[in-house]
C-alpha positions in Angstrom: 0.0 0.0 0.0 2.8 2.3 0.7 6.4 3.1 -0.4 9.1 0.7 0.8 11.0 1.7 3.8 14.4 0.4 5.0 14.2 1.8 8.5 11.4 1.6 11.1 9.2 4.7 11.5 10.5 7.2 14.1 7.0 7.7 15.5 6.4 3.9 16.0 5.5 2.9 19.6 8.2 1.3 21.6 8.7 -2.4 20.6 10.0 -5.4 22.4 13.5 -6.8 21.9 12.3 -9.7 19.8 10.3 -7.4 17.5 13.2 -5.0 17.2 15.5 -7.8 16.2 13.0 -8.9 13.5 12.9 -5.4 12.1 16.7 -5.1 12.2 17.0 -8.4 10.2 14.3 -7.4 7.7 16.0 -4.0 7.3 19.4 -5.6 6.7 17.9 -7.9 4.0 16.2 -5.0 2.3 19.2 -2.7 2.4 21.4 -5.5 0.9 18.8 -6.2 -1.8 18.5 -2.6 -2.9 22.3 -2.1 -2.8 22.9 -5.1 -5.0 20.1 -4.2 -7.4 21.6 -0.7 -7.8 25.0 -2.2 -8.4 24.2 -5.1 -10.8 20.5 -5.0 -11.7 17.5 -7.0 -10.5 17.9 -10.2 -12.5 21.6 -10.6 -11.6 20.9 -10.3 -7.9 20.4 -13.7 -6.2 19.1 -14.7 -2.8 22.5 -16.1 -2.0 24.1 -12.8 -2.7 21.5 -11.0 -0.6 22.1 -13.3 2.3 25.8 -12.8 2.2 25.6 -9.0 2.0 23.0 -9.0 4.9 25.1 -11.5 6.9 22.3 -14.0 7.3 21.6 -17.4 5.8 19.5 -17.9 2.6 17.0 -19.7 4.7 16.6 -16.6 6.9 15.9 -14.5 3.9 13.2 -16.9 2.8 11.8 -17.0 6.3 11.2 -13.3 6.1 10.5 -12.9 2.4 9.1 -15.9 0.4 10.4 -14.4 -2.9 12.8 -11.8 -4.1 9.9 -9.8 -5.3 8.5 -9.7 -1.8 11.8 -8.1 -0.5 11.2 -5.2 -3.0 7.5 -4.8 -2.3 6.9 -5.6 1.4 6.9 -2.7 3.8 6.2 -2.0 7.5 3.4 0.5 6.9 0.1 -1.2 6.3 -0.8 -2.2 9.9 0.4 1.1 11.4 -1.3 3.3 8.8 -4.6 1.3 9.0 -4.5 1.7 12.8 -4.2 5.4 12.3 -7.0 5.3 9.8 -9.3 3.7 12.3 -8.3 6.3 14.9 -9.4 9.3 12.7 -12.5 11.1 14.0 -15.7 9.2 13.3 -17.3 12.4 11.8 -14.5 13.2 9.5 -15.4 12.7 5.8 -14.1 9.4 4.6 -12.0 10.7 1.8 -10.4 13.3 4.1 -9.3 10.4 6.3 -7.9 8.4 3.3 -6.2 11.5 1.9 -4.5 12.2 5.3 -3.2 8.6 5.6 -2.0 8.4 2.0 -0.2 11.7 2.1 1.5 10.7 5.3 2.6 7.4 3.9 3.9 9.0 0.7 5.6 11.8 2.6 7.5 9.4 4.9 8.9 7.4 1.9 9.8 10.4 -0.3 11.4 12.4 2.5 13.4 9.7 4.2 14.1 7.2 1.5 13.7 9.1 -1.9 16.2 6.9 -3.8 14.6 3.7 -2.6 11.1 4.9 -3.4 12.2 5.7 -7.0 14.0 2.4 -7.4 11.0 0.5 -6.2 8.6 2.3 -8.6 11.1 1.7 -11.5 11.3 -2.0 -10.7 7.5 -2.2 -10.8 7.6 -0.8 -14.4 10.6 -2.7 -15.7 10.4 -6.1 -14.0 7.2 -8.2 -14.9 7.7 -10.5 -11.9 7.7 -7.5 -9.5 4.6 -6.0 -11.1 2.8 -9.4 -11.0 3.7 -9.9 -7.3 2.5 -6.4 -6.6 -1.0 -7.3 -8.0 -1.0 -10.5 -5.8 -0.1 -8.6 -2.7 -2.9 -6.2 -3.2 -5.3 -8.8 -1.9 -3.8 -8.9 1.6 -3.7 -5.1 1.8 -7.3 -4.9 0.5 -8.5 -7.2 3.3 -6.9 -4.9 5.9 -8.4 -1.8 4.3 -11.8 -3.5 4.0 -11.9 -3.9 7.8 -11.3 -0.2 8.2 -13.9 0.7 5.6 -16.4 -1.7 7.2 -15.8 -0.2 10.6 -16.4 3.4 9.3 -19.4 2.7 7.1 -21.2 0.0 9.2 -21.1 -2.4 6.2 -19.9 -6.0 6.3 -16.3 -6.2 5.2 -17.2 -9.1 2.9 -20.0 -7.2 1.1 -19.7 -6.6 -2.6 -19.7 -2.9 -2.1 -16.8 -2.9 0.4 -14.8 -5.3 -1.7 -15.2 -3.4 -4.9 -14.5 -0.1 -3.2 -11.3 -1.2 -1.4 -9.9 -3.0 -4.4 -10.6 -0.1 -6.7 -8.9 2.3 -4.3 -5.8 0.1 -3.9 -5.6 -0.7 -7.6 -5.9 3.0 -8.4 -3.3 4.0 -5.9 -0.9 1.4 -7.2 -1.1 3.0 -10.6 0.3 6.2 -9.1 3.8 4.6 -8.7 3.7 3.1 -12.2 2.6 6.5 -13.7 5.3 8.3 -11.7 8.1 6.0 -12.9 6.9 5.8 -16.5 7.0 9.6 -16.6 10.6 9.8 -15.3 9.5 11.0 -11.8 8.7 14.4 -13.2 5.5 14.9 -11.1 5.3 15.6 -7.4 4.2 12.3 -5.9 1.9 14.0 -3.4 0.2 15.9 -6.2 -0.4 12.5 -8.0 -2.0 11.1 -4.8 -4.4 14.1 -4.6 -5.3 13.7 -8.3 -6.1 10.1 -7.9 -8.1 10.6 -4.8 -10.0 13.4 -6.5 -11.2 10.9 -9.0 -12.6 8.7 -6.2 -14.2 11.7 -4.5 -15.6 13.6 -7.5 -15.6 11.1 -10.4 -14.0 11.3 -13.8 -14.7 14.5 -15.7 -15.9 14.4 -19.3 -12.8 16.1 -20.5 -9.1 16.1 -19.6 -8.2 18.2 -16.5 -4.8 19.4 -15.6 -5.5 20.2 -12.0 -7.5 19.5 -8.9 -11.1 20.4 -8.2 -12.7 17.9 -10.5 -16.4 18.7 -10.9 -18.9 16.6 -8.9 
C-alpha cells in the first residue's frame, strides 16, 4: 500500500526486543537487496548474494520474504497506517481520512528514502515479476483496508460494495507509482495522490483536466 522503507518509522510505539531484532533483520535484508540491485541489476541479484551481504543465511531470507519480489514490495506501513485510519475522527469525511493517511505514507517514503522509493517504482515498471507480485499482494492489503472501511461505514467487510470499493482504491493508488516512474518521476508524488483521490471523490470529468477540483 505504501512506499518501501528500509528503517522503522520514528513515531512507531516502543517495541519489544524480539520485534526490534526482527525489524533489524528485515531492514538488513532490504538494504542488501536494494544495494545489490543498484550495483548489478535486478535479474543478476540472487538470494545467496543478498544473504551474504546482509550477513544472514539464505533460509533466513526466505523466512522473512518468500520471494525476491517480496523483498522489494513488502513494507512495514500497512498495519500502522490502518491503525491510524481507524483512529481518525468518526465524523471526518471518509475521503479526508484516506487523503490524510496516503499523504502521510507517501511523505514518509519520499522524505526519508527518496532513492529507494524511486527504485521500487522503477522496478514495478521494468520487471514483470515484481509487477505481478504487486498485484497479488494487493489482496492482503485490500483485506486490511476492508476492515477499516467496514468499521467506518457499518457495512460488512465481505460485502460486494466494500470489496469493490477497497480493491478499486488500492488498484488506483498502485497505478500512481507506475505512472510516476513511467514519466521519469517528473511529477510531485503527493500531487499525484491528490489527483487520484480526487477521482474517487468527484468522479472522472468528461474532458481532460490538468489540476484538482474535479467537478462533482
